[in-house]
Structures are given as C-alpha cells and as structure tokens.
TIRO-2110 file (N, C-alpha, C; in Angstrom, 1 decimal):
// TIRO-2110
53.7, 74.0, -8.8, N, 1, A
52.9, 72.8, -9.0, CA, 1, A
53.1, 71.9, -7.8, C, 1, A
52.0, 71.3, -7.3, N, 2, A
52.0, 70.4, -6.2, CA, 2, A
51.9, 69.0, -6.7, C, 2, A
52.8, 68.1, -6.2, N, 3, A
52.7, 66.7, -6.4, CA, 3, A
52.2, 66.0, -5.2, C, 3, A
51.2, 65.2, -5.3, N, 4, A
50.6, 64.5, -4.2, CA, 4, A
50.9, 63.1, -4.2, C, 4, A
51.6, 62.6, -3.2, N, 5, A
51.8, 61.1, -3.0, CA, 5, A
51.0, 60.7, -1.8, C, 5, A
50.2, 59.7, -1.9, N, 6, A
49.3, 59.3, -0.9, CA, 6, A
49.4, 57.8, -0.6, C, 6, A
49.3, 57.5, 0.7, N, 7, A
49.3, 56.1, 1.1, CA, 7, A
48.0, 55.9, 1.8, C, 7, A
47.2, 54.9, 1.4, N, 8, A
46.0, 54.4, 2.1, CA, 8, A
46.4, 53.0, 2.6, C, 8, A
46.3, 52.8, 3.9, N, 9, A
46.8, 51.6, 4.5, CA, 9, A
45.9, 51.1, 5.6, C, 9, A
46.0, 49.8, 5.9, N, 10, A
45.3, 49.2, 7.0, CA, 10, A
46.3, 48.6, 8.0, C, 10, A
46.2, 49.0, 9.2, N, 11, A
47.1, 48.5, 10.3, CA, 11, A
46.3, 47.5, 11.1, C, 11, A
46.8, 46.3, 11.3, N, 12, A
46.1, 45.3, 12.1, CA, 12, A
46.8, 45.3, 13.5, C, 12, A
46.0, 45.8, 14.5, N, 13, A
46.6, 45.9, 15.8, CA, 13, A
46.1, 44.7, 16.6, C, 13, A
46.9, 43.8, 16.9, N, 14, A
46.5, 42.5, 17.6, CA, 14, A
47.8, 41.8, 18.1, C, 14, A
47.6, 41.0, 19.1, N, 15, A
48.7, 40.1, 19.5, CA, 15, A
48.9, 39.0, 18.5, C, 15, A
50.1, 38.8, 18.0, N, 16, A
50.4, 37.9, 17.0, CA, 16, A
50.3, 36.4, 17.6, C, 16, A
49.7, 35.5, 16.8, N, 17, A
49.6, 34.1, 17.3, CA, 17, A
51.0, 33.5, 17.3, C, 17, A
51.1, 32.5, 18.2, N, 18, A
52.4, 31.7, 18.2, CA, 18, A
52.6, 30.9, 16.9, C, 18, A
53.8, 30.6, 16.6, N, 19, A
54.1, 30.0, 15.4, CA, 19, A
53.5, 28.6, 15.3, C, 19, A
53.4, 27.9, 16.5, N, 20, A
52.8, 26.5, 16.5, CA, 20, A
51.3, 26.5, 16.3, C, 20, A
50.7, 27.6, 16.5, N, 21, A
49.2, 27.6, 16.5, CA, 21, A
48.8, 27.7, 15.0, C, 21, A
47.6, 27.1, 14.8, N, 22, A
47.0, 27.2, 13.4, CA, 22, A
46.4, 28.5, 13.3, C, 22, A
46.8, 29.3, 12.2, N, 23, A
46.2, 30.6, 12.0, CA, 23, A
44.7, 30.6, 11.9, C, 23, A
44.0, 31.5, 12.4, N, 24, A
42.6, 31.5, 12.3, CA, 24, A
42.2, 31.9, 10.9, C, 24, A
41.0, 31.6, 10.4, N, 25, A
40.6, 31.9, 9.0, CA, 25, A
40.5, 33.4, 8.8, C, 25, A
40.2, 34.2, 9.8, N, 26, A
40.1, 35.6, 9.7, CA, 26, A
41.1, 36.2, 10.7, C, 26, A
41.7, 37.3, 10.4, N, 27, A
42.7, 37.9, 11.3, CA, 27, A
41.9, 38.4, 12.5, C, 27, A
42.5, 38.1, 13.7, N, 28, A
42.0, 38.5, 15.0, CA, 28, A
42.5, 39.9, 15.3, C, 28, A
41.8, 40.6, 16.2, N, 29, A
42.3, 41.9, 16.7, CA, 29, A
41.5, 43.0, 16.2, C, 29, A
42.0, 44.2, 16.3, N, 30, A
41.4, 45.4, 15.9, CA, 30, A
41.9, 45.9, 14.6, C, 30, A
41.1, 46.1, 13.6, N, 31, A
41.5, 46.5, 12.3, CA, 31, A
41.2, 48.0, 12.2, C, 31, A
42.3, 48.8, 11.9, N, 32, A
42.2, 50.2, 11.7, CA, 32, A
42.6, 50.6, 10.3, C, 32, A
41.7, 51.3, 9.6, N, 33, A
42.0, 51.8, 8.2, CA, 33, A
42.3, 53.3, 8.4, C, 33, A
43.4, 53.7, 7.8, N, 34, A
43.7, 55.2, 7.7, CA, 34, A
44.5, 55.5, 6.5, C, 34, A
44.6, 56.8, 6.3, N, 35, A
45.3, 57.3, 5.1, CA, 35, A
46.3, 58.4, 5.5, C, 35, A
47.4, 58.4, 4.8, N, 36, A
48.4, 59.4, 5.0, CA, 36, A
48.7, 60.1, 3.7, C, 36, A
48.6, 61.4, 3.6, N, 37, A
48.9, 62.2, 2.4, CA, 37, A
50.1, 63.1, 2.6, C, 37, A
50.9, 63.1, 1.6, N, 38, A
52.1, 64.0, 1.6, CA, 38, A
52.1, 64.8, 0.3, C, 38, A
52.4, 66.1, 0.5, N, 39, A
52.5, 67.0, -0.7, CA, 39, A
53.9, 67.6, -0.8, C, 39, A
54.3, 67.7, -2.1, N, 40, A
55.6, 68.3, -2.4, CA, 40, A
55.5, 69.2, -3.6, C, 40, A
56.2, 70.3, -3.5, N, 41, A
56.3, 71.2, -4.6, CA, 41, A
57.3, 70.7, -5.6, C, 41, A
56.9, 70.8, -6.9, N, 42, A
57.8, 70.3, -8.0, CA, 42, A
58.0, 71.4, -9.0, C, 42, A
59.2, 71.6, -9.4, N, 43, A
59.5, 72.6, -10.4, CA, 43, A
58.9, 72.3, -11.8, C, 43, A
58.3, 73.3, -12.3, N, 44, A
57.8, 73.2, -13.7, CA, 44, A
59.0, 73.6, -14.6, C, 44, A
59.8, 72.6, -14.9, N, 45, A
61.1, 72.9, -15.6, CA, 45, A
61.1, 72.5, -17.0, C, 45, A
60.0, 72.2, -17.6, N, 46, A
59.9, 71.8, -19.0, CA, 46, A
58.9, 72.7, -19.7, C, 46, A
59.3, 73.5, -20.6, N, 47, A
58.4, 74.4, -21.4, CA, 47, A
57.9, 73.7, -22.6, C, 47, A
56.6, 73.9, -22.9, N, 48, A
55.9, 73.3, -24.1, CA, 48, A
55.2, 74.4, -24.8, C, 48, A
55.2, 74.4, -26.1, N, 49, A
54.5, 75.4, -26.8, CA, 49, A
54.1, 74.8, -28.2, C, 49, A
53.0, 75.3, -28.7, N, 50, A
52.5, 74.8, -30.0, CA, 50, A
52.4, 76.0, -30.9, C, 50, A
53.2, 75.9, -32.1, N, 51, A
53.1, 76.9, -33.1, CA, 51, A
52.4, 76.3, -34.3, C, 51, A
51.7, 77.2, -35.0, N, 52, A
50.8, 76.6, -36.1, CA, 52, A
50.8, 77.6, -37.3, C, 52, A
50.4, 77.1, -38.4, N, 53, A
50.1, 77.8, -39.6, CA, 53, A
48.7, 77.5, -40.0, C, 53, A
47.9, 78.5, -40.3, N, 54, A
46.5, 78.3, -40.7, CA, 54, A
46.1, 79.3, -41.8, C, 54, A
45.6, 78.8, -42.9, N, 55, A
45.3, 79.6, -44.0, CA, 55, A
43.9, 79.2, -44.6, C, 55, A
43.3, 80.1, -45.3, N, 56, A
42.0, 79.8, -46.0, CA, 56, A
42.1, 80.3, -47.4, C, 56, A
41.7, 79.5, -48.4, N, 57, A
41.7, 79.9, -49.8, CA, 57, A
40.7, 79.0, -50.6, C, 57, A
40.5, 79.5, -51.8, N, 58, A
39.6, 78.8, -52.7, CA, 58, A
40.1, 77.5, -53.3, C, 58, A
41.5, 77.4, -53.4, N, 59, A
42.1, 76.3, -54.0, CA, 59, A
42.8, 75.5, -52.8, C, 59, A
42.2, 74.2, -52.6, N, 60, A
42.7, 73.4, -51.5, CA, 60, A
44.2, 73.1, -51.7, C, 60, A
44.6, 72.8, -52.9, N, 61, A
46.0, 72.4, -53.2, CA, 61, A
47.0, 73.6, -52.9, C, 61, A
46.5, 74.8, -53.2, N, 62, A
47.4, 76.0, -53.0, CA, 62, A
47.4, 76.3, -51.5, C, 62, A
46.3, 76.1, -50.8, N, 63, A
46.3, 76.3, -49.3, CA, 63, A
47.3, 75.3, -48.7, C, 63, A
47.2, 74.0, -49.1, N, 64, A
48.1, 73.0, -48.5, CA, 64, A
49.6, 73.3, -48.8, C, 64, A
49.9, 73.8, -50.0, N, 65, A
51.2, 74.1, -50.4, CA, 65, A
51.8, 75.2, -49.5, C, 65, A
51.0, 76.3, -49.3, N, 66, A
51.4, 77.4, -48.5, CA, 66, A
51.6, 77.1, -47.0, C, 66, A
50.6, 76.3, -46.5, N, 67, A
50.7, 75.9, -45.1, CA, 67, A
51.9, 75.0, -44.9, C, 67, A
52.1, 74.0, -45.8, N, 68, A
53.3, 73.1, -45.6, CA, 68, A
54.6, 73.8, -45.7, C, 68, A
54.6, 74.8, -46.6, N, 69, A
55.9, 75.6, -46.7, CA, 69, A
56.1, 76.4, -45.4, C, 69, A
55.1, 76.9, -44.8, N, 70, A
55.3, 77.7, -43.6, CA, 70, A
55.8, 76.8, -42.4, C, 70, A
55.2, 75.5, -42.4, N, 71, A
55.6, 74.6, -41.3, CA, 71, A
57.0, 74.1, -41.6, C, 71, A
57.3, 73.9, -42.8, N, 72, A
58.7, 73.4, -43.2, CA, 72, A
59.7, 74.5, -42.7, C, 72, A
59.4, 75.8, -43.0, N, 73, A
60.3, 76.8, -42.6, CA, 73, A
60.4, 76.9, -41.1, C, 73, A
59.2, 76.7, -40.4, N, 74, A
59.3, 76.8, -38.9, CA, 74, A
60.1, 75.6, -38.4, C, 74, A
60.0, 74.5, -38.9, N, 75, A
60.8, 73.3, -38.5, CA, 75, A
62.3, 73.6, -38.6, C, 75, A
62.7, 74.2, -39.8, N, 76, A
64.1, 74.5, -40.0, CA, 76, A
64.6, 75.5, -39.0, C, 76, A
63.7, 76.5, -38.7, N, 77, A
64.1, 77.5, -37.7, CA, 77, A
64.3, 76.9, -36.3, C, 77, A
63.3, 76.0, -36.0, N, 78, A
63.3, 75.4, -34.6, CA, 78, A
64.5, 74.5, -34.5, C, 78, A
64.8, 73.7, -35.5, N, 79, A
66.0, 72.8, -35.4, CA, 79, A
67.3, 73.5, -35.3, C, 79, A
67.3, 74.8, -35.7, N, 80, A
68.6, 75.6, -35.6, CA, 80, A
68.7, 76.3, -34.2, C, 80, A
67.7, 76.2, -33.4, N, 81, A
67.7, 76.8, -32.1, CA, 81, A
68.2, 75.8, -31.1, C, 81, A
69.4, 76.0, -30.5, N, 82, A
69.9, 75.1, -29.5, CA, 82, A
69.0, 75.0, -28.3, C, 82, A
68.9, 73.8, -27.7, N, 83, A
68.2, 73.6, -26.5, CA, 83, A
66.7, 73.4, -26.6, C, 83, A
66.2, 73.3, -27.9, N, 84, A
64.8, 73.2, -28.1, CA, 84, A
64.6, 71.9, -29.0, C, 84, A
63.6, 71.1, -28.6, N, 85, A
63.3, 70.0, -29.5, CA, 85, A
61.9, 70.3, -30.1, C, 85, A
61.7, 69.7, -31.3, N, 86, A
60.5, 70.0, -32.1, CA, 86, A
60.0, 68.8, -32.8, C, 86, A
58.7, 68.7, -32.9, N, 87, A
58.1, 67.6, -33.7, CA, 87, A
56.8, 68.2, -34.3, C, 87, A
56.4, 67.5, -35.4, N, 88, A
55.1, 68.0, -36.0, CA, 88, A
54.0, 67.5, -35.2, C, 88, A
52.9, 68.3, -35.2, N, 89, A
51.7, 68.0, -34.5, CA, 89, A
50.5, 67.7, -35.4, C, 89, A
49.3, 68.1, -35.0, N, 90, A
48.1, 67.8, -35.7, CA, 90, A
48.1, 68.6, -37.0, C, 90, A
47.4, 68.1, -38.0, N, 91, A
47.2, 68.8, -39.3, CA, 91, A
45.7, 68.5, -39.7, C, 91, A
45.0, 69.5, -40.1, N, 92, A
43.6, 69.4, -40.5, CA, 92, A
43.3, 70.2, -41.7, C, 92, A
42.5, 69.7, -42.6, N, 93, A
42.0, 70.4, -43.7, CA, 93, A
40.5, 70.2, -43.8, C, 93, A
39.7, 71.3, -43.9, N, 94, A
38.3, 71.1, -43.9, CA, 94, A
37.7, 72.2, -44.8, C, 94, A
36.5, 71.9, -45.3, N, 95, A
35.8, 72.9, -46.2, CA, 95, A
35.1, 74.0, -45.4, C, 95, A
35.0, 75.2, -46.0, N, 96, A
34.2, 76.3, -45.5, CA, 96, A
33.0, 76.5, -46.4, C, 96, A
31.9, 76.3, -45.9, N, 97, A
30.6, 76.3, -46.7, CA, 97, A
30.1, 77.7, -46.8, C, 97, A
29.3, 77.9, -47.8, N, 98, A
28.6, 79.2, -48.0, CA, 98, A
27.6, 79.4, -46.9, C, 98, A
27.0, 80.6, -46.9, N, 99, A
26.1, 80.9, -45.8, CA, 99, A
24.9, 80.0, -45.8, C, 99, A
24.4, 79.5, -46.9, N, 100, A
23.3, 78.6, -46.9, CA, 100, A
23.8, 77.1, -46.6, C, 100, A
25.1, 76.9, -46.6, N, 101, A
25.5, 75.6, -46.3, CA, 101, A
25.4, 74.5, -47.4, C, 101, A
25.2, 75.0, -48.6, N, 102, A
25.0, 74.0, -49.7, CA, 102, A
26.3, 73.8, -50.6, C, 102, A
27.1, 74.9, -50.6, N, 103, A
28.3, 74.8, -51.5, CA, 103, A
29.5, 75.1, -50.7, C, 103, A
30.6, 74.6, -51.2, N, 104, A
31.9, 74.9, -50.6, CA, 104, A
32.5, 76.1, -51.2, C, 104, A
32.8, 77.1, -50.4, N, 105, A
33.3, 78.4, -51.0, CA, 105, A
34.8, 78.5, -50.8, C, 105, A
35.4, 77.8, -49.8, N, 106, A
36.8, 77.8, -49.6, CA, 106, A
37.3, 76.6, -48.8, C, 106, A
38.6, 76.6, -48.6, N, 107, A
39.2, 75.5, -47.8, CA, 107, A
40.1, 76.1, -46.8, C, 107, A
40.1, 75.5, -45.6, N, 108, A
40.9, 76.0, -44.5, CA, 108, A
41.8, 74.8, -44.0, C, 108, A
43.0, 75.1, -43.8, N, 109, A
44.0, 74.1, -43.3, CA, 109, A
44.8, 74.7, -42.1, C, 109, A
45.0, 73.8, -41.2, N, 110, A
45.8, 74.2, -40.0, CA, 110, A
46.8, 73.0, -39.7, C, 110, A
48.0, 73.4, -39.6, N, 111, A
49.1, 72.4, -39.2, CA, 111, A
49.9, 72.9, -38.0, C, 111, A
50.3, 72.0, -37.2, N, 112, A
50.9, 72.4, -35.9, CA, 112, A
52.3, 71.8, -35.8, C, 112, A
53.1, 72.5, -35.0, N, 113, A
54.4, 71.9, -34.6, CA, 113, A
54.6, 72.1, -33.1, C, 113, A
55.1, 71.1, -32.4, N, 114, A
55.2, 71.1, -30.9, CA, 114, A
56.6, 71.3, -30.5, C, 114, A
56.8, 72.3, -29.6, N, 115, A
58.2, 72.6, -29.1, CA, 115, A
58.3, 72.3, -27.6, C, 115, A
59.5, 71.8, -27.2, N, 116, A
59.8, 71.5, -25.8, CA, 116, A
61.2, 72.0, -25.5, C, 116, A
61.3, 72.5, -24.3, N, 117, A
62.7, 72.9, -23.9, CA, 117, A
62.7, 73.1, -22.4, C, 117, A
63.8, 72.8, -21.8, N, 118, A
64.1, 73.1, -20.4, CA, 118, A
64.8, 74.5, -20.2, C, 118, A
65.0, 75.2, -21.3, N, 119, A
65.6, 76.5, -21.3, CA, 119, A
64.5, 77.5, -21.7, C, 119, A
64.0, 78.2, -20.7, N, 120, A
62.9, 79.1, -21.0, CA, 120, A
63.3, 80.3, -21.9, C, 120, A
64.6, 80.7, -21.8, N, 121, A
65.1, 81.8, -22.7, CA, 121, A
65.2, 81.3, -24.1, C, 121, A
65.6, 80.1, -24.3, N, 122, A
65.8, 79.6, -25.7, CA, 122, A
64.4, 79.4, -26.3, C, 122, A
63.4, 78.9, -25.5, N, 123, A
62.1, 78.8, -26.1, CA, 123, A
61.4, 80.1, -26.4, C, 123, A
61.6, 81.1, -25.5, N, 124, A
61.1, 82.4, -25.8, CA, 124, A
61.7, 83.0, -27.0, C, 124, A
63.0, 82.9, -27.2, N, 125, A
63.6, 83.5, -28.4, CA, 125, A
63.1, 82.8, -29.7, C, 125, A
62.9, 81.5, -29.6, N, 126, A
62.4, 80.7, -30.8, CA, 126, A
61.0, 81.1, -31.1, C, 126, A
60.1, 81.3, -30.1, N, 127, A
58.8, 81.7, -30.4, CA, 127, A
58.7, 83.1, -31.1, C, 127, A
59.6, 84.0, -30.7, N, 128, A
59.6, 85.3, -31.4, CA, 128, A
60.0, 85.1, -32.8, C, 128, A
61.0, 84.3, -33.1, N, 129, A
61.4, 84.0, -34.5, CA, 129, A
60.3, 83.4, -35.3, C, 129, A
59.6, 82.5, -34.7, N, 130, A
58.5, 81.8, -35.5, CA, 130, A
57.3, 82.7, -35.8, C, 130, A
57.1, 83.6, -34.8, N, 131, A
56.0, 84.6, -35.0, CA, 131, A
56.3, 85.6, -36.1, C, 131, A
57.5, 85.8, -36.4, N, 132, A
57.9, 86.7, -37.5, CA, 132, A
58.0, 86.0, -38.8, C, 132, A
57.6, 84.7, -38.9, N, 133, A
57.7, 84.0, -40.1, CA, 133, A
56.4, 83.4, -40.5, C, 133, A
55.3, 84.1, -40.2, N, 134, A
53.9, 83.7, -40.6, CA, 134, A
53.4, 82.5, -39.8, C, 134, A
53.9, 82.3, -38.6, N, 135, A
53.4, 81.3, -37.7, CA, 135, A
52.8, 82.0, -36.5, C, 135, A
51.8, 81.3, -35.9, N, 136, A
51.2, 81.8, -34.7, CA, 136, A
51.5, 80.8, -33.5, C, 136, A
51.3, 81.2, -32.3, N, 137, A
51.4, 80.4, -31.1, CA, 137, A
50.1, 80.2, -30.5, C, 137, A
49.7, 79.0, -30.3, N, 138, A
48.3, 78.8, -29.7, CA, 138, A
48.4, 78.6, -28.2, C, 138, A
49.5, 78.1, -27.6, N, 139, A
49.6, 77.9, -26.2, CA, 139, A
51.0, 77.7, -25.8, C, 139, A
51.3, 78.2, -24.6, N, 140, A
52.6, 78.1, -23.9, CA, 140, A
52.3, 77.6, -22.5, C, 140, A
53.0, 76.6, -22.0, N, 141, A
52.9, 76.2, -20.6, CA, 141, A
54.1, 75.5, -20.1, C, 141, A
54.2, 75.3, -18.8, N, 142, A
55.3, 74.7, -18.2, CA, 142, A
54.8, 73.6, -17.3, C, 142, A
55.5, 72.4, -17.4, N, 143, A
55.2, 71.2, -16.6, CA, 143, A
56.5, 70.6, -16.1, C, 143, A
56.5, 69.8, -15.1, N, 144, A
57.7, 69.1, -14.7, CA, 144, A
58.2, 68.1, -15.8, C, 144, A
59.5, 68.1, -16.0, N, 145, A
60.0, 67.1, -16.9, CA, 145, A
59.8, 65.7, -16.3, C, 145, A
59.7, 64.7, -17.2, N, 146, A
59.4, 63.3, -16.7, CA, 146, A
60.3, 62.9, -15.6, C, 146, A
61.6, 63.1, -15.7, N, 147, A
62.6, 62.7, -14.7, CA, 147, A
62.4, 63.5, -13.4, C, 147, A
62.0, 64.7, -13.5, N, 148, A
61.8, 65.6, -12.3, CA, 148, A
60.6, 65.0, -11.6, C, 148, A
59.5, 64.7, -12.3, N, 149, A
58.3, 64.2, -11.7, CA, 149, A
58.6, 62.8, -11.0, C, 149, A
59.3, 61.9, -11.7, N, 150, A
59.6, 60.6, -11.1, CA, 150, A
60.4, 60.7, -9.8, C, 150, A
61.4, 61.6, -9.8, N, 151, A
62.2, 61.7, -8.6, CA, 151, A
61.3, 62.3, -7.4, C, 151, A
60.5, 63.2, -7.7, N, 152, A
59.6, 63.8, -6.7, CA, 152, A
58.6, 62.8, -6.2, C, 152, A
58.1, 62.0, -7.1, N, 153, A
57.1, 60.9, -6.6, CA, 153, A
57.8, 59.9, -5.7, C, 153, A
59.0, 59.5, -6.1, N, 154, A
59.7, 58.6, -5.2, CA, 154, A
60.0, 59.2, -3.8, C, 154, A
60.5, 60.4, -3.8, N, 155, A
60.8, 61.0, -2.5, CA, 155, A
59.5, 61.2, -1.7, C, 155, A
58.4, 61.6, -2.3, N, 156, A
57.2, 61.8, -1.6, CA, 156, A
56.6, 60.5, -1.1, C, 156, A
56.8, 59.4, -1.8, N, 157, A
56.3, 58.1, -1.4, CA, 157, A
57.1, 57.6, -0.2, C, 157, A
58.4, 57.8, -0.2, N, 158, A
59.2, 57.4, 1.0, CA, 158, A
58.8, 58.2, 2.2, C, 158, A
58.6, 59.5, 2.0, N, 159, A
58.1, 60.4, 3.1, CA, 159, A
56.8, 59.9, 3.7, C, 159, A
55.9, 59.5, 2.8, N, 160, A
54.5, 59.1, 3.2, CA, 160, A
54.6, 57.8, 3.9, C, 160, A
55.5, 56.9, 3.5, N, 161, A
55.7, 55.6, 4.2, CA, 161, A
56.1, 55.9, 5.7, C, 161, A
57.1, 56.8, 5.8, N, 162, A
57.6, 57.1, 7.1, CA, 162, A
56.5, 57.7, 8.0, C, 162, A
55.7, 58.6, 7.4, N, 163, A
54.6, 59.2, 8.1, CA, 163, A
53.5, 58.1, 8.5, C, 163, A
53.3, 57.1, 7.7, N, 164, A
52.4, 56.1, 8.0, CA, 164, A
52.9, 55.2, 9.2, C, 164, A
54.2, 54.9, 9.1, N, 165, A
54.7, 54.1, 10.2, CA, 165, A
54.6, 54.8, 11.5, C, 165, A
54.9, 56.1, 11.5, N, 166, A
54.8, 56.9, 12.8, CA, 166, A
53.4, 56.9, 13.3, C, 166, A
52.4, 57.1, 12.4, N, 167, A
51.0, 57.1, 12.8, CA, 167, A
50.5, 55.8, 13.3, C, 167, A
50.9, 54.7, 12.6, N, 168, A
50.6, 53.3, 13.1, CA, 168, A
51.1, 53.0, 14.5, C, 168, A
52.4, 53.5, 14.7, N, 169, A
53.0, 53.3, 16.0, CA, 169, A
52.2, 54.0, 17.1, C, 169, A
51.8, 55.2, 16.8, N, 170, A
51.0, 56.0, 17.8, CA, 170, A
49.7, 55.3, 18.1, C, 170, A
49.0, 54.8, 17.1, N, 171, A
47.7, 54.1, 17.3, CA, 171, A
48.0, 52.8, 18.1, C, 171, A
49.0, 52.1, 17.8, N, 172, A
49.3, 50.8, 18.5, CA, 172, A
49.6, 51.1, 20.0, C, 172, A
50.4, 52.2, 20.3, N, 173, A
50.7, 52.6, 21.6, CA, 173, A
49.5, 53.0, 22.4, C, 173, A
48.5, 53.7, 21.7, N, 174, A
47.3, 54.1, 22.4, CA, 174, A
46.5, 52.8, 22.8, C, 174, A
46.5, 51.8, 22.0, N, 175, A
45.7, 50.6, 22.3, CA, 175, A
46.5, 49.6, 23.1, C, 175, A
47.8, 49.9, 23.3, N, 176, A
48.7, 49.0, 24.0, CA, 176, A
48.7, 47.6, 23.4, C, 176, A
48.9, 47.6, 22.1, N, 177, A
49.0, 46.3, 21.4, CA, 177, A
50.1, 46.4, 20.3, C, 177, A
50.7, 45.3, 20.0, N, 178, A
51.6, 45.4, 18.8, CA, 178, A
50.8, 45.4, 17.5, C, 178, A
51.4, 45.7, 16.4, N, 179, A
50.6, 45.8, 15.2, CA, 179, A
51.4, 45.2, 14.0, C, 179, A
50.7, 44.9, 13.0, N, 180, A
51.3, 44.5, 11.7, CA, 180, A
50.5, 45.1, 10.6, C, 180, A
51.1, 45.3, 9.5, N, 181, A
50.4, 46.0, 8.3, CA, 181, A
49.7, 44.9, 7.6, C, 181, A
48.4, 45.1, 7.4, N, 182, A
47.7, 44.1, 6.6, CA, 182, A
47.7, 44.4, 5.1, C, 182, A
47.6, 45.7, 4.7, N, 183, A
47.7, 46.1, 3.3, CA, 183, A
48.1, 47.5, 3.2, C, 183, A
48.7, 47.8, 2.1, N, 184, A
49.2, 49.2, 1.9, CA, 184, A
49.1, 49.5, 0.4, C, 184, A
48.5, 50.6, 0.0, N, 185, A
48.4, 51.1, -1.4, CA, 185, A
49.1, 52.4, -1.5, C, 185, A
50.0, 52.6, -2.5, N, 186, A
50.7, 53.8, -2.7, CA, 186, A
50.2, 54.4, -4.0, C, 186, A
49.7, 55.6, -4.1, N, 187, A
49.3, 56.2, -5.3, CA, 187, A
49.9, 57.7, -5.4, C, 187, A
49.8, 58.2, -6.5, N, 188, A
50.3, 59.6, -6.7, CA, 188, A
49.4, 60.3, -7.7, C, 188, A
49.5, 61.6, -7.7, N, 189, A
48.8, 62.5, -8.6, CA, 189, A
49.3, 63.9, -8.5, C, 189, A
48.9, 64.7, -9.4, N, 190, A
49.4, 66.1, -9.4, CA, 190, A
48.4, 67.1, -10.0, C, 190, A
48.5, 68.3, -9.6, N, 191, A
47.7, 69.4, -10.1, CA, 191, A
48.5, 70.0, -11.3, C, 191, A
48.0, 69.8, -12.5, N, 192, A
48.7, 70.3, -13.7, CA, 192, A
48.4, 71.8, -13.8, C, 192, A
49.4, 72.6, -14.2, N, 193, A
49.2, 74.0, -14.5, CA, 193, A
48.4, 74.2, -15.7, C, 193, A
47.7, 75.4, -15.8, N, 194, A
46.9, 75.7, -16.9, CA, 194, A
47.8, 76.4, -17.9, C, 194, A
47.7, 76.1, -19.2, N, 195, A
48.5, 76.7, -20.3, CA, 195, A
48.1, 78.2, -20.5, C, 195, A
49.0, 78.9, -21.1, N, 196, A
48.7, 80.3, -21.4, CA, 196, A
48.4, 80.3, -22.9, C, 196, A
47.2, 80.8, -23.3, N, 197, A
46.7, 80.7, -24.6, CA, 197, A
47.0, 82.0, -25.4, C, 197, A
47.4, 81.9, -26.6, N, 198, A
47.6, 83.0, -27.5, CA, 198, A
47.1, 82.6, -28.9, C, 198, A
46.1, 83.2, -29.4, N, 199, A
45.4, 82.7, -30.6, CA, 199, A
45.6, 83.6, -31.8, C, 199, A
46.1, 84.8, -31.7, N, 200, A
46.2, 85.7, -32.9, CA, 200, A
47.5, 85.6, -33.5, C, 200, A
47.5, 85.8, -34.8, N, 201, A
48.8, 86.0, -35.5, CA, 201, A
49.5, 87.2, -35.1, C, 201, A
50.8, 87.2, -34.9, N, 202, A
51.6, 88.3, -34.5, CA, 202, A
52.2, 88.9, -35.8, C, 202, A
52.2, 90.2, -35.9, N, 203, A
52.9, 90.9, -37.0, CA, 203, A
54.4, 90.9, -36.7, C, 203, A
55.2, 91.1, -37.7, N, 204, A
56.6, 91.0, -37.6, CA, 204, A
57.1, 92.0, -36.6, C, 204, A
56.5, 93.2, -36.5, N, 205, A
56.9, 94.3, -35.6, CA, 205, A
56.7, 93.9, -34.2, C, 205, A
55.8, 93.0, -33.9, N, 206, A
55.5, 92.6, -32.5, CA, 206, A
56.2, 91.3, -32.2, C, 206, A
57.0, 90.8, -33.0, N, 207, A
57.6, 89.4, -32.8, CA, 207, A
58.8, 89.4, -32.0, C, 207, A
58.9, 90.2, -30.9, N, 208, A
60.0, 90.1, -29.9, CA, 208, A
59.9, 88.8, -29.2, C, 208, A
61.0, 88.4, -28.5, N, 209, A
60.9, 87.1, -27.7, CA, 209, A
59.7, 87.1, -26.8, C, 209, A
59.0, 86.1, -26.8, N, 210, A
57.8, 86.0, -25.9, CA, 210, A
58.3, 85.8, -24.5, C, 210, A
57.8, 86.5, -23.5, N, 211, A
58.1, 86.3, -22.1, CA, 211, A
57.7, 84.9, -21.7, C, 211, A
58.6, 84.1, -21.1, N, 212, A
58.4, 82.8, -20.7, CA, 212, A
59.3, 82.4, -19.6, C, 212, A
58.8, 82.0, -18.5, N, 213, A
59.6, 81.6, -17.3, CA, 213, A
59.0, 80.4, -16.6, C, 213, A
59.9, 79.4, -16.3, N, 214, A
59.4, 78.3, -15.6, CA, 214, A
59.1, 78.6, -14.1, C, 214, A
58.1, 77.9, -13.5, N, 215, A
57.7, 78.2, -12.2, CA, 215, A
57.7, 77.0, -11.3, C, 215, A
END
C-alpha cells in the first residue's frame, strides 16, 4: 500500500522590509506556488474479514432463530481464538416474493460478524473454523492498522517539509533573493487495497484454514 503525504506551499521570494517601515498592504516580491509530494510504502498489518449466516424459509421467526443461533455460535468461536477481535455487523430480514410479486412466499435473513487481527495465521485458522460451522465468509482484506498509518503519515509529512525547504532554497538561489513562506498546507491520502471476495458457503470438508497473509 502507498501512503501519500503532500505539501502544497507558496514561497514569497522578496527582500524583507526593514522593521521601522510600514508594511505594504500587499506582499511585495515574486510569489511562487509549488507542490511537493512524498510517497511511502505502508505495511498492511491489520486483517479484516466478514463472516455471515444467511438462510431462507417460510417462517420468519424460525429463520431468525436459526440465523441468530449460527451467529451466536460464531461469536463464541471467535472469542475463543487468541489474537482476534470480533463484533457484530449488519443484520437484515426481508421478504422473498412469488414470481408475480403479489405474495410473500418466504423470508430471508442475513447477519454478519466482523473480525480483525494483526495475526494473519490466527485469522486464517478462525475463518476455517467458522466455515465448518454453517457460516460463510464474504470478504477478506488487509489494511494498515490505525497506529501504523498515523506513524507513516507523520514521517512522510516531515520528509515532505524537508523536500519543500530544499526546493524553496533552490528557487531563491536562482532568483538571488531571500525568501519567506507565505502559506503551507499539509495533506495526506492513501490507495486502499481491494478486498478478496468469497461468496459461497463452504462445506465442512473444505473448511481448512483460509490462506491469508498481510502485504
């Protein structure tokens, strides 16, 4: 993953007025606007996955009971896995209409649980266990942990400031004038990785640990 820290700044290249002089209403001299960009690679050290239970049936109450039981079992399994945090996610119940669209022929319910871990092996093992207990996995992805991203942003910003100062000094030397900074804006952004999607229920025989590795 690439983290981008950018500085857009304006350097005022001009001889500074003496302290006793009244400052002019507008800054004198040559105004140069330029931008400095710095890129840094950041480790995707936090794994995220969504496990879900989805069922369809004629009795809405029975569907809800079975889905809730599956999620409760998944939560218990996840809480027993060291190194993984879990929380409940979205839950939806909606009718399935007949072909003509006039009557409700069944009900469908989907409930999710969200998993996070900085231990790819622990997350992989847990996903395998959940898939063998009537749960499915909709997506798996890796992103920088919040503290990892903050540290990288700070380092990139300091590097960008140094690059800006060096460029401003070169411009001032070329014009043979001193300079001062009129304004400076520091911003950051990153290219988020795309998640890996898995939509089908896995049979118990196929529920080996899911391959997962941070990048």
